[in-house]
N, C-alpha and C positions, 0 to 999 in steps of 0.2 A: 782825457780818455786814454789808456796804456794803448800799446803798440799790437797785444795779443788779443787785449776788448774788442780794438778797431778791425784786426781780421777776421775776429768770431764771426762782428757783426757783417762786415764783406761776406763771407760766409753762407749766414741764413739770405740775406737779398740777392746771392748769387742763385740759392737753389731754389728760391721760389721764382727766379727769375727763369732760372733753366725748364722748371715745369711748365713756365706758361709757353716756352718758345718748341718746348718738345710737342704739349696739344696744338701749337700751330700747325708745325709740321706737319700731323697726322692729317691738315686738312689742306695743304700745298706743299710744293716741296722744299725741300730744307735750306736750299740755293737762295731759293726765293726770301725765305722767312729768314734767313741770315740778313739779305739785302738791306731788310723791312726795317730789322731789328738796330742796323749799322746808321741809319737813314736818322731813325725815330731817338737814335741814341747824342746824335751830335747836338741838336739845341740844349739837351741837359748837359752835357761835356762843356759846352760853352756856358751857359747860364754860371756853372759852379768855377771856371777859371775866372768869371768877371767878377762874381761874387765874391770870391777869395781875394783878387786883388783889389776890389773896391773898402773891401775892411781892413787889409793891410796884412792879410796873411798868405798873400799871393807871390805871384813872381816877383822879383828884383832883378834879376838877371836870365836869361831864355836863351842859352846857346845851341850854335847850330847842330851840336852833338847831342842835344837832347830831345830836339826835333827828328833827326835823322832814329836815336836811339824808341821814338816816339813812333815813328811810320814801321820800324822792325817789330816793333813790339803788337803794334796795331795788325800787320800781317799776319803772325803767326796767331795771334788770338783770334785773328777771322777766319783760317783756317780749322783753329780747334772747333768753333761754334758751326760752322759749316757742317763736321765730322759729328760733334754733338749732340746737335738738331737729328742727324739724321739717323743717327744710335737711339735716340728718346723716342723716333718718330715709329719706329719695331715694336713699342708699345710693353718692353720690359725697362723699362726706366728704372726699378728699383737693383738692376745689374747694372746699366749702361753707366748713370751717373757714379756709382762708387768706384766701378773699374778707369772711367778717365780721371776722377780725381787721387786714384793712387799714382798714376803716371805721372797728372799734374803736382802731386807731392814730392815724391821719390828727385823729380829730374833737377829743382831748382836747390836739393839737399847737395848734392851732387858741384854742381855749380859754384855754389855757396864755400863749396870744400877749396874747389880749385883756385877760388878768389883768395883763400887764406882763412875764412870763419873756419872754427872749432867748435862744431856743435856738441862733441859728443857721441860715447858711445854704442849708444840706444839707436840712434837714429840707422846704423848697418843693422841690427835688428829688426828697424821699422823696415828695413828695405826690404831685405830677407822673408817678413811676412806680407808685404807687398805682392812678391813676385810668386808666393805659393799662392795667394788670393786670385790673382788671375789665371795660375794653371785650376784652382778648384772651380771658379767661374767657367773657365772654359771646358770645363768636362762634362758642364750640366747642358752641354748643344745639343742634347738630342730631345731637352723639352718643349721643341717645337720654335718657340718666341726666339730662346738665345741659342744662336750659332756661334761658330768659329768666327764668321765675318763680322756679326754685331760688337764680339770681345778685340779682335784685329781694329773696327771703326773706333770702339770708344778708345783704347789707347792711342791711337792716333790723335783725337780730339785731347787726350789727356798732355801730351808731347808738347801738341800745341799752345796749351796753355802754361804748361810750365816754363816753355819758351817765353811765352809774355809776359809770366810773373818774375823772372830775370831777367828780362828786358826794361822792365818795368824801375825794376832797381838802378839800372844805370845813370835814370834819369838825376840830374841835378837838385838839390834840397834848395836851391833857390829860382827854380821853376815853375814854381807852383803847379797848374793844373795846365800849363798848355801844353805839355808832351802829350798829353791823352787827349787835347782838343787834337794835334795832330795825328795819333794813330786812328782817332775817328774821323777825320777827314778822310783817311787815306783809305778806311771802310766804308765811309759814305762815297765815294767816288768810283769805288768798286762795284757798290751796291749800287748804284743807280746803271751802271755800265749791264749788270746782271739783268735788272728790270728790263733799257731798254734790248736786249740782245735774244730775251729768253720770253714765251708767250703764256700771257698770264692764263692762268689756270679757271675754270668755269666754278661756278658757284661763290655764295659770298666768302669776303676775304674774314679771319678771325680777327676782327681790330681790338676786342679787349687782350686776348691774348699776346699779338704785336707790341700793343701800346704797354702792356706792363713788361714784357721782355724787354723791349727797347729800354725802355725808363732805368729798370731795377739795375740790367747788366752795367748801364753808366754811373750809377748810384753806386753799386757796390766794388767797382772798380777807383772809383773818387776816394771810399776810405779804405781801402785797399793802399792807394798810393799814400793815403797817411800811413797807415800802420810802418810802411814802409820808411819813413823819413824818421822814425824814433826806435826801430828793431830790425834784426837780422835777419837776409833772406832765407837762411835756411830756418830760422822759425816761423816767421810770418807766413812764408810761402803753405806751408803744411798745415796752419791752422787756418788758413784763408779756402785750406781744400776741400776740409769739413763739409762743404755746401751739399753735398749729397744727401745729408741728413732732412735737411727741409723736403729735398725732391721725392727721394723715400717715403717720406712723412705722407705727403701729397695724393703721391700716387698710390701708398697703400688707403690711406682714407677716402679718394674722392676716386681711385680707379679700381679699387678693389684686386690690385695685383697680386698674385700669389707667387714662391718661389719654393725650388725644392732643397730636399736637407741637406745636399751638397753645395747648393749655393747658397744659403745661411750660413755654412762655416765658411766660406770664402766671403763673402760679405763681412762676416764677424771679424777676420783674420785683414781686411781691409780694414777697415774700423782702428785695429790695432795696432797698422803700423801707419795711421794715421795721427793717431796719440803719440805712439814713440816717434816720432820723427819730430812733432810741435813740441815733444819736452825733450828735445836734444839740448 
């Protein structure tokens, strides 16, 4: 399977996992949801690394730098997940998810350019579309659920994901999935600390949503890392950032969310930005 196809698969899986995490964040604080997702995702990452090593397609050389980049990417991704779940918990998934994705797509394109990648002039048009889309979504703040705070939270989440995407690109090709395990270990340790230091909320745990978010997020990380092994960051990251498509579809189908016309225009521009950067 090619790099773009793998990135698209990771986008679909991420979108479904984010929807599950957003639903879980309506029943309990986003910070605790993130902590549990990190803990539940660690065994999946470890199983993937062991399986690839056993089948001869995994690590041959794991450098300390690989583990360091894994830890840094894990911290950035952890911050992004906390902010994303907080934004999704606000109820406007159809706005929060695409806004996050725009920031997550544009940032790696810029980093890729600084590292010497030349994806083409259409990426610049995509960046302009991205900025316009965020402005239109922000202008819809009077609709109640969609506020400037929600949009800023979504942008912050996208920045964390963009740094996560860029950090994973620094993993050595011979390191297999072990840097990803390192990222999950960092997240699990911090998650355990959060669980120990915060009070458990009353009511039943959203077990199904938590299990889906934890496992799917890690599986998407695995497919994304495989995509990076054979593709450019400036192309793979924007394609992977198309994950809001499945999140929005689920929100429309299951939650009956509605958006205003100005938001629809902003979301259309966000989609254009993602497509333009992905073909650059």
